[in-house]
Structures are given as C-alpha cells and as structure tokens.
Legacy VTK file of the C-alpha trace (Angstrom):
# vtk DataFile Version 3.0
C-alpha trace
ASCII
DATASET POLYDATA
POINTS 512 float
43.937 82.338 -16.637
43.035 81.480 -13.032
42.814 84.427 -10.651
45.706 84.848 -8.273
45.192 84.072 -4.571
44.472 86.885 -2.187
47.556 88.877 -1.087
47.538 87.393 2.400
50.319 85.428 4.009
49.575 82.546 1.699
52.549 80.408 2.730
52.502 80.364 6.547
55.157 77.666 6.640
58.540 78.087 5.054
58.751 75.966 1.889
61.943 74.433 0.640
64.538 76.392 -1.298
63.998 77.487 -4.862
65.756 74.854 -6.989
67.996 76.196 -9.734
67.649 72.940 -11.664
63.847 72.981 -11.431
63.767 76.670 -12.361
65.895 76.028 -15.433
63.970 72.921 -16.558
60.389 73.757 -15.639
60.358 77.524 -15.224
59.172 79.860 -17.928
61.460 82.227 -19.786
60.127 85.218 -17.873
60.580 83.394 -14.548
64.190 82.468 -15.310
64.984 85.961 -16.502
63.367 87.609 -13.495
64.876 85.376 -10.809
68.341 84.735 -12.236
68.688 88.233 -13.682
67.669 89.808 -10.394
70.044 87.533 -8.484
73.077 88.398 -10.642
72.169 92.079 -10.395
72.030 91.693 -6.609
75.523 90.138 -6.603
76.960 93.067 -8.542
75.177 95.590 -6.324
76.380 93.847 -3.147
79.993 93.837 -4.315
79.907 97.546 -5.161
78.129 98.505 -1.940
80.537 96.361 0.094
83.501 98.224 -1.408
81.795 101.512 -0.600
81.449 100.453 3.037
85.234 100.242 3.434
86.232 103.157 1.196
83.655 105.555 2.611
84.363 104.620 6.227
80.888 103.341 7.086
82.305 101.051 9.762
82.281 101.738 13.512
80.450 105.066 13.287
79.919 106.508 16.817
76.340 107.442 17.739
74.690 108.747 20.882
71.861 106.477 22.105
70.204 108.473 24.867
73.443 109.421 26.611
75.197 106.094 25.978
77.851 105.859 23.299
77.448 103.123 20.710
78.919 102.261 17.327
77.188 101.381 14.087
78.364 99.928 10.789
76.322 100.620 7.702
76.535 97.646 5.331
73.890 97.925 2.551
74.361 94.424 1.079
72.932 92.806 4.213
69.195 93.669 3.758
69.365 92.526 0.140
70.908 89.181 1.077
68.373 88.772 3.896
65.541 89.210 1.392
66.916 86.535 -0.943
67.443 84.186 1.991
63.907 84.425 3.344
62.222 84.392 -0.061
64.178 81.761 -1.971
66.502 79.954 0.424
69.813 80.286 2.242
72.079 79.696 -0.787
70.457 82.512 -2.724
71.393 85.001 0.000
74.669 83.427 1.138
76.429 83.589 -2.253
76.127 87.379 -2.780
76.859 87.959 0.925
80.070 85.906 0.733
81.251 87.404 -2.562
80.664 90.985 -1.414
82.562 90.491 1.849
85.368 88.542 0.149
85.964 91.271 -2.441
85.993 94.110 0.119
88.376 92.122 2.324
90.802 91.658 -0.570
90.444 95.334 -1.435
91.329 96.215 2.174
94.562 94.201 1.932
93.495 91.093 3.855
95.244 87.839 2.783
93.086 85.580 0.587
92.813 82.790 3.191
91.747 85.207 5.909
89.408 86.951 3.444
87.660 83.653 2.612
87.144 82.948 6.320
86.104 86.529 7.014
83.547 86.389 4.167
81.773 83.426 5.811
80.532 85.567 8.721
77.445 87.043 7.082
76.372 83.709 5.500
76.568 82.279 9.028
74.129 84.892 10.299
71.816 84.285 7.336
71.902 80.555 8.135
70.548 81.328 11.612
67.676 83.271 10.023
66.879 80.421 7.649
67.083 77.903 10.514
64.687 79.944 12.652
62.003 80.153 9.993
62.352 76.512 9.066
62.121 75.456 12.706
58.939 77.392 13.478
57.357 78.079 10.100
56.527 81.638 11.160
54.837 83.888 8.566
57.280 85.962 6.556
54.832 88.616 5.411
55.416 90.525 8.684
51.835 91.757 8.692
51.160 90.928 12.349
52.649 91.729 15.743
53.450 88.056 16.349
55.419 87.870 13.099
57.498 90.900 14.107
58.045 89.577 17.632
59.623 86.515 16.050
61.534 88.360 13.334
63.189 91.058 15.459
64.920 88.855 18.081
65.905 86.369 15.386
67.636 89.205 13.542
69.618 89.967 16.695
70.756 86.340 17.063
71.770 86.305 13.390
73.641 89.613 13.848
75.609 88.244 16.808
76.656 85.177 14.833
77.668 87.248 11.826
79.685 89.602 14.056
82.280 86.856 14.368
83.654 88.481 11.233
84.558 91.542 13.297
86.751 89.385 15.530
88.504 88.001 12.450
88.986 91.564 11.170
90.441 92.718 14.479
92.788 89.764 14.678
93.985 89.914 11.074
94.659 93.683 11.337
96.117 93.457 14.863
94.026 96.396 16.049
94.624 97.956 19.475
92.124 97.404 22.291
90.397 100.772 21.984
89.575 100.068 18.297
88.305 96.513 18.679
85.072 97.268 20.531
83.794 99.829 17.973
84.423 97.397 15.114
82.638 94.493 16.828
79.769 96.491 18.306
79.294 98.397 15.084
79.044 95.143 13.177
76.362 93.400 15.252
74.371 96.520 16.096
74.475 97.770 12.513
73.503 94.369 11.154
70.646 94.104 13.627
69.227 97.571 12.931
69.560 97.218 9.157
67.844 93.840 9.194
64.940 95.207 11.237
64.597 98.695 9.746
65.390 97.863 6.108
65.027 94.103 5.638
61.772 93.846 7.599
59.848 96.517 5.648
61.219 95.091 2.397
59.772 91.671 3.302
56.478 93.209 4.423
56.103 95.013 1.082
57.178 92.261 -1.305
56.347 88.902 0.262
52.518 89.031 0.029
52.753 89.448 -3.739
55.679 87.040 -4.113
53.824 84.386 -2.114
51.246 84.199 -4.900
53.959 82.991 -7.236
55.280 80.531 -4.636
51.791 79.028 -4.251
51.296 78.850 -8.014
54.701 77.208 -8.704
55.339 74.583 -6.000
57.228 72.358 -8.471
60.089 74.879 -8.527
60.770 74.468 -4.801
62.300 71.602 -2.885
59.995 69.730 -0.456
59.335 71.445 2.899
61.854 70.512 5.582
61.131 67.728 8.035
62.239 67.247 11.609
61.055 70.624 12.861
61.549 69.502 16.456
65.259 68.957 15.841
65.456 72.287 14.027
63.750 74.000 16.958
66.200 72.501 19.428
69.040 73.558 17.171
67.694 77.098 17.103
67.438 77.249 20.893
71.007 75.957 21.145
72.108 78.658 18.699
70.361 81.314 20.807
72.158 80.130 23.951
75.506 80.237 22.136
74.724 83.687 20.755
73.880 85.112 24.189
76.934 83.563 25.820
79.215 84.612 22.993
77.771 88.107 22.941
78.224 88.576 26.674
81.741 87.139 26.603
82.930 89.301 23.717
81.147 92.487 24.866
82.395 92.369 28.439
85.780 91.013 27.357
86.461 93.810 24.883
85.119 96.415 27.308
87.302 95.059 30.096
90.325 94.953 27.797
89.852 98.584 26.839
89.371 99.554 30.490
92.494 97.686 31.626
94.505 99.288 28.839
93.327 102.752 29.938
94.170 102.026 33.583
97.676 100.962 32.589
98.261 104.110 30.594
97.312 106.429 33.526
95.626 108.659 30.949
92.474 110.102 32.545
90.944 110.978 29.165
91.351 107.405 27.922
90.106 106.084 31.268
87.000 108.240 31.030
86.374 107.065 27.462
86.885 103.424 28.433
84.565 103.773 31.440
81.835 105.234 29.258
82.308 102.455 26.739
82.099 99.836 29.479
78.963 101.455 30.909
77.264 101.637 27.517
78.260 98.025 26.848
76.669 96.905 30.106
73.408 98.728 29.336
73.315 97.392 25.794
73.866 93.892 27.182
70.895 94.408 29.540
68.573 95.351 26.705
69.920 92.572 24.543
69.255 90.045 27.300
65.723 91.422 27.691
65.180 91.049 23.952
66.380 87.472 24.043
63.989 86.637 26.904
61.116 88.028 24.843
62.258 86.026 21.858
62.449 82.760 23.794
58.954 83.399 25.151
57.644 84.111 21.657
59.447 81.083 20.265
57.949 78.877 22.968
54.503 80.277 22.236
54.939 79.666 18.507
56.209 76.123 19.090
53.390 75.321 21.541
50.756 76.762 19.199
52.152 74.761 16.325
52.171 71.583 18.427
48.583 72.167 19.520
47.473 72.804 15.945
49.208 69.676 14.691
47.768 67.637 17.573
44.253 68.928 16.938
44.640 68.216 13.226
45.854 64.693 14.004
42.960 64.055 16.397
40.471 65.388 13.832
41.992 63.240 11.114
41.910 60.195 13.384
38.266 60.857 14.232
37.433 61.143 10.538
39.224 57.887 9.784
37.422 56.142 12.645
34.094 57.500 11.467
34.845 56.334 7.939
35.829 52.883 9.176
32.679 52.735 11.298
30.599 53.737 8.300
32.290 51.133 6.116
31.747 48.432 8.722
28.000 49.177 8.636
27.606 49.694 4.896
27.264 47.186 2.096
30.082 47.799 -0.344
28.113 47.037 -3.519
24.900 48.970 -2.872
25.746 51.586 -0.260
22.827 50.372 1.846
23.147 49.239 5.448
24.647 45.763 5.695
23.034 42.915 7.610
24.599 43.834 10.968
23.553 47.477 10.730
20.106 46.516 9.446
19.439 44.229 12.400
20.613 46.947 14.806
18.221 49.419 13.184
15.347 46.978 13.372
16.033 46.364 17.067
15.887 50.125 17.670
12.615 50.248 15.727
11.204 47.426 17.853
12.129 49.314 21.037
10.220 52.315 19.694
7.180 50.122 19.042
7.263 48.797 22.613
7.768 52.197 24.224
5.361 54.356 22.205
2.998 51.599 20.930
3.185 52.924 17.399
2.900 50.416 14.536
5.929 49.665 12.377
6.246 47.208 9.510
8.911 45.032 7.951
9.379 44.107 4.288
11.629 41.355 2.953
12.108 41.102 -0.804
14.083 38.863 -3.114
14.916 39.190 -6.827
13.056 36.620 -8.920
15.107 34.222 -11.064
18.322 36.015 -10.186
20.465 33.014 -11.159
19.217 33.311 -14.718
20.439 36.913 -14.854
23.927 35.812 -13.846
23.939 32.821 -16.193
22.658 34.749 -19.205
24.389 38.116 -18.792
27.261 37.512 -16.369
27.939 38.423 -12.770
28.679 42.062 -13.675
25.117 42.356 -14.953
23.876 40.702 -11.747
25.738 43.320 -9.702
24.191 46.056 -11.853
20.708 44.714 -11.133
21.412 44.623 -7.389
22.699 48.202 -7.476
19.674 49.361 -9.469
17.317 47.727 -6.977
19.161 49.436 -4.118
18.688 52.807 -5.820
14.955 52.166 -6.146
14.760 51.280 -2.443
16.598 54.478 -1.510
14.367 56.610 -3.709
11.165 54.973 -2.421
12.012 55.097 1.294
11.528 57.949 3.720
14.275 59.330 5.964
12.798 57.403 8.903
12.759 54.074 7.019
15.543 51.489 7.173
16.386 49.914 3.798
19.231 47.386 3.913
20.811 44.485 2.070
20.297 41.287 4.003
22.486 39.066 1.884
22.872 38.039 -1.746
19.778 39.252 -3.604
17.661 39.634 -0.448
16.747 43.056 0.944
14.691 44.293 3.882
13.009 47.600 4.691
11.866 48.714 8.128
8.907 51.101 7.855
8.426 53.363 10.880
4.913 54.543 11.867
3.317 52.161 9.351
0.589 49.568 9.987
0.031 46.389 7.986
-2.401 47.837 5.383
-0.088 50.790 4.803
2.917 48.498 4.483
1.085 46.323 1.917
0.203 49.410 -0.165
3.815 50.580 -0.020
5.046 47.099 -1.005
2.683 46.953 -3.972
3.826 50.368 -5.249
7.431 49.296 -4.774
6.889 46.034 -6.686
5.264 47.878 -9.610
8.023 50.466 -9.721
10.716 47.777 -9.801
8.971 45.838 -12.546
8.668 49.006 -14.636
12.346 49.961 -14.224
14.594 47.721 -16.357
18.376 47.904 -16.045
20.522 48.884 -19.018
23.853 47.060 -19.359
26.506 46.693 -22.026
26.207 43.290 -23.647
29.123 41.099 -24.672
28.807 42.221 -28.315
29.095 45.883 -27.270
25.421 46.742 -27.615
23.274 48.011 -24.755
20.939 45.383 -23.371
17.933 45.946 -21.132
17.249 43.565 -18.260
13.751 43.505 -16.799
13.436 41.918 -13.407
10.849 41.504 -10.667
10.815 40.906 -6.929
8.738 38.909 -4.477
7.906 40.747 -1.260
6.854 39.518 2.167
5.237 41.940 4.619
4.656 41.786 8.370
4.496 44.140 11.329
6.629 44.531 14.436
4.639 43.784 17.604
5.184 44.703 21.203
5.212 41.051 22.265
7.896 40.041 19.759
10.818 38.657 21.806
13.180 40.042 19.174
13.449 41.153 15.573
14.231 37.558 14.582
10.532 36.727 14.989
9.450 39.500 12.624
12.173 38.488 10.164
10.915 34.895 10.178
7.365 36.060 9.472
8.490 38.336 6.638
10.646 35.549 5.215
7.715 33.107 5.328
5.463 35.631 3.575
8.113 36.203 0.898
8.453 32.448 0.385
4.668 32.242 -0.116
4.953 34.965 -2.754
7.596 32.870 -4.517
5.372 29.789 -4.428
2.403 31.853 -5.633
4.059 32.735 -8.917
6.611 35.451 -7.961
6.336 39.176 -8.692
3.748 39.539 -5.980
3.259 40.709 -2.389
2.212 38.438 0.469
1.690 39.368 4.095
1.361 37.636 7.421
0.034 39.008 10.686
1.937 38.491 13.908
-0.936 36.452 15.336
-0.887 33.925 12.520
1.459 30.995 13.251
4.110 30.371 10.625
5.809 27.124 9.769
9.548 27.126 9.284
10.639 27.989 5.773
12.109 25.055 3.855
15.840 25.169 3.382
16.277 27.399 0.284
18.599 26.469 -2.555
21.961 28.175 -2.918
21.904 31.946 -3.283
20.841 32.950 -6.753
18.585 29.961 -7.446
15.383 31.650 -6.297
LINES 1 513
512 0 1 2 3 4 5 6 7 8 9 10 11 12 13 14 15 16 17 18 19 20 21 22 23 24 25 26 27 28 29 30 31 32 33 34 35 36 37 38 39 40 41 42 43 44 45 46 47 48 49 50 51 52 53 54 55 56 57 58 59 60 61 62 63 64 65 66 67 68 69 70 71 72 73 74 75 76 77 78 79 80 81 82 83 84 85 86 87 88 89 90 91 92 93 94 95 96 97 98 99 100 101 102 103 104 105 106 107 108 109 110 111 112 113 114 115 116 117 118 119 120 121 122 123 124 125 126 127 128 129 130 131 132 133 134 135 136 137 138 139 140 141 142 143 144 145 146 147 148 149 150 151 152 153 154 155 156 157 158 159 160 161 162 163 164 165 166 167 168 169 170 171 172 173 174 175 176 177 178 179 180 181 182 183 184 185 186 187 188 189 190 191 192 193 194 195 196 197 198 199 200 201 202 203 204 205 206 207 208 209 210 211 212 213 214 215 216 217 218 219 220 221 222 223 224 225 226 227 228 229 230 231 232 233 234 235 236 237 238 239 240 241 242 243 244 245 246 247 248 249 250 251 252 253 254 255 256 257 258 259 260 261 262 263 264 265 266 267 268 269 270 271 272 273 274 275 276 277 278 279 280 281 282 283 284 285 286 287 288 289 290 291 292 293 294 295 296 297 298 299 300 301 302 303 304 305 306 307 308 309 310 311 312 313 314 315 316 317 318 319 320 321 322 323 324 325 326 327 328 329 330 331 332 333 334 335 336 337 338 339 340 341 342 343 344 345 346 347 348 349 350 351 352 353 354 355 356 357 358 359 360 361 362 363 364 365 366 367 368 369 370 371 372 373 374 375 376 377 378 379 380 381 382 383 384 385 386 387 388 389 390 391 392 393 394 395 396 397 398 399 400 401 402 403 404 405 406 407 408 409 410 411 412 413 414 415 416 417 418 419 420 421 422 423 424 425 426 427 428 429 430 431 432 433 434 435 436 437 438 439 440 441 442 443 444 445 446 447 448 449 450 451 452 453 454 455 456 457 458 459 460 461 462 463 464 465 466 467 468 469 470 471 472 473 474 475 476 477 478 479 480 481 482 483 484 485 486 487 488 489 490 491 492 493 494 495 496 497 498 499 500 501 502 503 504 505 506 507 508 509 510 511
C-alpha cells in the first residue's frame, strides 16, 4: 500500500463536491459506510439539538461584552453543518441544516409554509461559505494566520445572511419591538461565534487528515469549479449586501425599540432601549472594521492567486517556446542538430577560429550503399541504421563537438580545437567503430536480422581566411566524394590550400 501524503494542507484549492453517485458506484464499502453513515447520524443529531435549542431557551441569551449588552443564540447544529459543507460540499451541509431548522419550527408551532422558508436561512449562510472558498481557493486546514483571516470574516458574512431567518421568526410570531432585536442579534452573533470558536477548530483538527483521503480519491469528487473571477465578484457583491443589510436591520430594530420606549414614557424601557442602541452602534463599528479587514485579505488572496497563475502561465509559455525552439533545431529521426542548427554551429566555430586562431576540423560522412539497405530490408530498417549511426556519433563526440544530420544519410561533425592530423585519426577511429557495430532489426519473417554498414568520410579544417563555412563544407564534401570513388569505407582529407573541383551532381538520395 502506498504511503499517505504528509498531513499538510494537501488540497489548497477547493475541489468539487463529493458525488453521491460516484461514492456509491466507485467507493469502497468502508468509504460508503463512513461517509453516508456519518451523514445520517449528523442529520439525527442536528434535529435533536435543534429541538433542544427551542425547548431549553438557548435563543437570545443576554451577555455582557465589556459593558455593552449583547444577545447570543446557541445553536449546536451549525458547526456540524459547516464542517460537512467545507469538507464535502454545500449540499452535504445544507440538508441537515434545513431539516433541523424545519423540524424545530414545526415543533414551535410555525405553519409549514413559513417553516420551510424559515429553514432555508442557515443553508443560505452555508452557501456564502461555500462560495467564498470556491472563489478564492483558500486553504481549509486553518493552520496559518492567512487562512484564519479569510475564514473569520467569511463566517460573519455567512452569519448575517443566515440571520434572515430571525426576521422571518419575528414576523411569523408577531413579536413586539423590544423582543425583535435580541432574536436577530442573537442569531447572527451566535452563528458567527460558533462558526469561529467551534467550527474553525473542528476544521483545523480534522481537515489535514481528511485531505489525504481527498487526494487519494479524486474520482469521487466533481471537477473543480471554473470561473473563479465571476465567483469572486459574486462574493464581493454578497459582502456588500451583507454589510448593508446588517446595518439596515441593526439600526432599524434599535431605532424601533427606542421609538417604542419614547412613546411609552417609561424611563426604565427608555434606558434599556438606549443601552441596546448604544451596544448596537458599537457592534456595528467592530463589524464594519472586520469587514474592511476581510476585503483587504480577500484582495490580497485574489491578487496573490492572479500573480501565481500569471507566473505559471509565463513559465509554461517559456517552456513551450523553448521546446518549439529545440524542435526547430533538432532532427526528428536522430535527435541530432538539423541542417540549419548545424550550419549555425559551424559558423560560430569558424568565428572562434578567426578570433583565437585555434585549429578546428570538419568531417562529412555518408552511409555506403544506403539504397541497398532500403531495397533489401525496407525503409524502417533504413531509419534504424540512420538512428544507430547517430548514436555512434553522439557517443564518439565530445561536449564541444558539433555532430549533426545534414540531410538524408549525410552527417557532419565539427571538431573544436582539432588540427587536420587529429581530425584524420578521429575519423579513422569513427569509421572502424561504425563498421564493427552492426544494427539488429526484426526481419519480415519475424527473425532478428543484423545489418552491417560502412561510411565514407571526408575531412578538412576550418581556416581563418575561409569566407564562410560553405567553403569548408565544399572541401569536406569533395574529400568524401573521393573516398566514395576510392572504394568506400575509407577516410580522405583535403587541406584548405589545395584547390578542389566542384563535386559532380550526385544521384538521388540513397543511391550512394
């Protein structure tokens, strides 16, 4: 069994949702039992804990936050649904969240239609969480400060959206003004604190280990989402709506409670309403500060992601260009330099000869009776011989030498720092090595056949007074032609000072 990956944040980008169909078809028995069994157990637990929230009065609990009065609602199903949402996808968290809220609403006497609408509040908040992580691809392991700086404000935005359920509760129960603010503030503040203080540590503890399974089983997940730019804009739009809606509801409910107290001329109620309005204003200040930090962090994350993607694209483009450049200079059959690249290398070698006055030599070689190889064994065998010869040239050349395929069965080698006698010795060793290295091929009858072949080599040197490499190539070609006329499988040389007559027009490639 392969070792599991290291328990780091192995999936920095949010993958697609866990597919129920893929889990059922391709998942193992243990995987199906663990995921589906745990999910159904979570649904039951959420329903029971949701009922306890109403029956035990865990809603709108007053607390003292440094001299300011605030209200909290303790709703245990929320951290569990948040965990399923971030780990496996929005549907996995939305279903238990909706069922738990729907059942407690019916138990509290809310009509079924209102209960169904009311139950959609928490799935709405979870959708904002899922949207945020899909838009940015932030790490979910929460093992770094940057991950927490993204997670915490996003939890607040999700809490504000889910607190729309409190407005539905207030409206459906026709609550008085002084009871509406505790219900609404308790909802969003409780949801925010529970998500951060319970859901965050739960993700930090479980995700690094769970991510190993996600990496090992990508077939169980839908493809990663596309269009992250649109998702990011949608998230920013959701943040703006959340801030505006939060400010409107907070100040509206506080003002309503204050106006009601002023109309009653009850100084105790007026004092309570004033304190509530003051605490609401301070909470709004800190909320606005948190949102500013979130937008800054979101912008940083988006910019970093854009820079990384741009750098990756530039690197990939550079690699493609380098590969294309390499292919344009390389012979496809042998892997040697093609004719264009070979001539460029020889021109550079000639410039070195002129500048430093160091001798350099040039070899041109051609396979003897190559047409017979093609006629007798087929063109595939001819290609095998050419490839084998190229391998011998590579193995025999130094790093500073320039072996290349000049066309058909003709090859050249530029030898740096080599005079004519040294080049002739090298050519002779190369000729002997080629003659002693037959090529094994599969014959038409299925047996392995051995093809022995030889080469004729012409040798010359590059001189300072050569107008160009074409002059050295003509000399090497003339020397090679002399080797052909002298019986083949031999080496002939010509000095730069010896005049050469033009080589007769050779027959078609392969007839040599």
